[in-house]
C-alpha positions as CSV (number, residue, x, y, z in Angstrom):
1,Q,21.7,107.9,-10.9
2,A,22.3,109.6,-14.3
3,G,18.7,110.8,-14.5
4,I,18.0,108.6,-17.6
5,I,14.7,106.8,-18.0
6,F,15.4,103.2,-19.2
7,A,12.9,100.6,-20.5
8,E,13.4,97.3,-22.2
9,T,11.7,97.0,-25.5
10,F,9.3,94.0,-25.1
11,Q,6.7,95.6,-27.3
12,W,4.2,92.8,-27.0
13,R,3.5,93.8,-23.3
14,H,2.0,97.1,-24.6
15,H,-0.5,95.3,-26.9
16,P,-4.0,94.4,-25.7
17,Q,-3.4,90.8,-26.9
18,G,-1.1,90.1,-24.0
19,Q,-2.9,92.3,-21.5
20,T,-6.3,90.7,-22.3
21,S,-4.8,87.2,-22.0
22,R,-3.5,88.0,-18.5
23,D,-6.8,89.5,-17.5
24,L,-8.7,86.4,-18.7
25,V,-6.4,84.1,-16.6
26,R,-6.8,86.3,-13.6
27,A,-10.6,86.3,-14.0
28,G,-10.6,82.5,-13.9
29,R,-11.9,82.0,-17.4
30,I,-9.7,78.9,-17.9
31,G,-9.9,77.7,-14.3
32,T,-6.8,77.4,-12.2
33,L,-3.6,78.1,-14.1
34,R,-1.4,75.0,-14.6
35,L,0.7,75.3,-17.7
36,I,2.1,77.9,-20.2
37,E,3.7,76.8,-23.4
38,A,5.4,79.5,-25.5
39,G,7.7,79.5,-28.5
40,F,9.5,82.0,-30.8
41,S,11.7,80.9,-33.6
42,F,12.7,81.7,-37.2
43,M,15.3,80.6,-39.7
44,L,18.5,82.7,-39.3
45,D,20.2,81.7,-42.5
46,H,22.7,84.6,-42.8
47,P,26.0,83.3,-41.4
48,E,27.4,86.8,-41.1
49,D,24.6,87.9,-38.8
50,V,25.8,89.3,-35.5
51,R,23.4,87.0,-33.7
52,W,25.7,84.1,-34.6
53,D,28.7,85.8,-32.9
54,P,29.3,84.7,-29.3
55,A,31.5,87.8,-28.7
56,M,28.5,90.0,-29.5
57,G,26.0,88.2,-27.2
58,G,24.6,86.0,-29.9
59,G,22.3,83.1,-29.4
60,A,18.7,82.2,-29.8
61,L,17.9,82.5,-26.1
62,Y,19.2,86.1,-25.9
63,D,17.5,87.1,-29.1
64,V,14.1,85.5,-29.1
65,G,13.9,83.2,-26.1
66,C,13.7,86.2,-23.8
67,Y,10.2,87.0,-25.2
68,P,8.5,83.8,-24.1
69,I,10.3,84.0,-20.8
70,S,9.0,87.5,-20.2
71,L,5.5,86.2,-21.2
72,T,5.5,83.5,-18.5
73,R,6.5,85.9,-15.9
74,Y,3.9,88.5,-17.0
75,I,1.0,86.0,-17.1
76,T,1.8,84.4,-13.8
77,G,2.8,87.6,-12.1
78,Q,5.6,85.7,-10.4
79,E,9.2,84.7,-10.7
80,P,10.2,81.1,-11.5
81,I,11.7,79.0,-8.7
82,A,13.9,76.8,-10.8
83,V,14.6,75.8,-14.4
84,T,15.8,72.8,-16.4
85,A,16.9,73.1,-20.0
86,Q,18.5,71.6,-23.1
87,A,20.2,73.4,-25.9
88,H,21.7,72.7,-29.3
89,W,24.9,74.6,-29.9
90,G,25.7,75.8,-33.5
91,Q,29.0,75.9,-35.3
92,T,29.9,79.3,-33.9
93,G,29.3,78.2,-30.3
94,V,26.0,80.0,-29.7
95,D,22.8,78.2,-29.0
96,D,20.7,77.8,-32.1
97,S,17.7,76.1,-30.3
98,V,16.7,75.9,-26.7
99,V,13.9,74.2,-24.7
100,A,13.4,75.0,-21.0
101,T,11.0,74.2,-18.3
102,L,10.3,76.9,-15.7
103,E,8.8,76.0,-12.3
104,F,6.6,78.7,-10.8
105,P,5.0,78.9,-7.3
106,G,1.6,77.3,-7.1
107,D,2.3,74.2,-9.1
108,V,2.5,76.1,-12.4
109,L,4.9,75.0,-15.1
110,A,6.0,76.8,-18.2
111,V,7.7,75.2,-21.2
112,I,9.4,77.7,-23.6
113,N,11.3,77.0,-26.8
114,C,13.2,79.2,-29.2
115,G,15.5,78.8,-32.2
116,F,17.4,80.1,-35.2
117,I,17.0,76.8,-37.1
118,L,13.3,76.4,-36.9
119,P,10.5,77.8,-39.0
120,L,8.8,81.1,-38.0
121,R,6.7,80.4,-34.9
122,R,5.4,83.1,-32.5
123,Y,2.8,81.6,-30.2
124,F,1.7,80.9,-26.7
125,E,-0.9,78.7,-25.1
126,I,-2.1,79.1,-21.5
127,T,-3.8,76.1,-19.9
128,G,-5.9,75.9,-16.8
129,T,-8.1,73.3,-15.2
130,E,-11.1,74.3,-17.3
131,G,-9.7,75.3,-20.6
132,S,-7.0,77.1,-22.5
133,L,-6.1,80.3,-24.4
134,H,-4.2,80.2,-27.6
135,V,-2.5,83.1,-29.5
136,N,-0.7,82.6,-32.8
137,H,0.7,86.0,-33.6
138,A,2.5,86.7,-30.3
139,Y,5.4,89.0,-29.3
140,N,5.3,91.5,-32.2
141,P,1.6,91.9,-33.4
142,K,1.2,94.7,-35.9
143,D,-1.6,96.7,-37.3
144,D,-1.9,94.7,-40.5
145,V,-3.4,91.7,-38.7
146,A,-6.5,91.7,-36.5
147,A,-5.2,90.0,-33.4
148,E,-7.4,87.5,-31.6
149,I,-7.3,85.1,-28.7
150,L,-8.8,81.6,-29.0
151,R,-10.4,80.2,-25.9
152,Y,-10.9,76.4,-25.7
153,G,-12.9,74.3,-23.2
154,S,-11.8,71.3,-21.3
155,D,-12.5,69.0,-24.3
156,R,-10.6,71.2,-26.7
157,E,-13.8,72.6,-28.2
158,L,-13.5,76.2,-29.3
159,V,-15.6,78.2,-26.9
160,E,-14.8,81.8,-27.9
161,T,-12.8,83.9,-30.3
162,I,-11.8,87.1,-28.6
163,P,-10.9,89.9,-31.0
164,V,-8.4,92.5,-29.7
165,G,-8.2,94.6,-32.8
166,K,-5.5,95.9,-35.1
167,H,-2.7,97.6,-33.2
168,D,1.0,98.1,-33.9
169,S,2.7,97.0,-30.7
170,Y,5.8,99.1,-31.5
171,T,3.7,102.3,-31.7
172,L,1.9,101.4,-28.5
173,M,5.2,100.9,-26.7
174,I,6.6,104.2,-27.9
175,E,3.4,106.0,-26.8
176,D,3.6,104.4,-23.3
177,F,7.3,105.5,-23.1
178,H,6.3,109.0,-24.2
179,D,3.9,109.2,-21.3
180,V,6.6,108.2,-18.9
181,V,9.2,110.6,-20.2
182,L,7.0,113.7,-20.9
183,D,4.1,113.2,-18.5
184,G,5.8,111.6,-15.6
185,R,3.7,108.5,-15.6
186,E,5.0,105.6,-13.5
187,Q,6.8,103.0,-15.7
188,P,4.6,99.9,-16.2
189,F,7.7,97.8,-16.6
190,P,10.6,99.3,-14.6
191,P,14.3,98.4,-15.3
192,E,14.3,95.9,-12.4
193,D,12.0,93.7,-14.5
194,A,14.7,93.5,-17.2
195,V,17.2,92.3,-14.5
196,R,14.8,89.7,-13.3
197,N,14.3,88.4,-16.9
198,M,18.0,88.2,-17.4
199,R,18.4,86.2,-14.2
200,V,16.1,83.6,-15.6
201,I,18.1,83.5,-18.9
202,D,21.3,83.0,-16.9
203,A,19.7,80.1,-15.1
204,I,18.6,78.5,-18.3
205,Y,22.0,78.7,-19.8
206,A,23.5,77.2,-16.7
207,A,21.0,74.4,-16.7
208,A,21.6,73.6,-20.4
209,R,25.4,73.6,-20.0
210,E,25.5,71.7,-16.8
211,G,22.6,69.3,-17.3
212,R,21.0,70.0,-13.9
213,R,18.1,71.8,-12.3
214,V,19.1,75.3,-11.5
215,T,17.5,77.5,-8.8
216,V,16.7,81.0,-10.0
């Protein structure tokens, strides 16, 4: 309405690491998709940090849990049907760690975890009936590390190491946004996607607080 172009800054979606992972799944390289496991955590040991403030939208799920949630939706190309979750609440009242299970159509499950009281972890693993894909440097890959995807077989043997090169995901995101603003290219991830991701976050919070399965 205001003529403003809006995009959520999930920079990892603009990096070939995530794009290649999705392409491999869709090409059937690990068989039929069954499970996604994804985590993002780090030690937030500064008590004055705004992310500990409930009045400012603090909490691990808002800050880092949103990334693995977006990944599961991106890889499946679908929205979860329902969620269950457990959370640990810190001294300020915000969640400092969360584990959630997302149920997707087609008998696909995703288990995500996030936290402010856990060591640095940025990973995802995608498992199908014939193997799996594993990525260690997920969500904010930069150009100082050569990103790669590990593909395992059904007996957990390493079948293939797939290099995706050195790219700064933030730069790629800005370049894509530049193309949308200045060249009129269609947005790869429209604002509605941010709303759908937030709907899942709301459902996870409700499931954790109420101890029940919540329909999304």
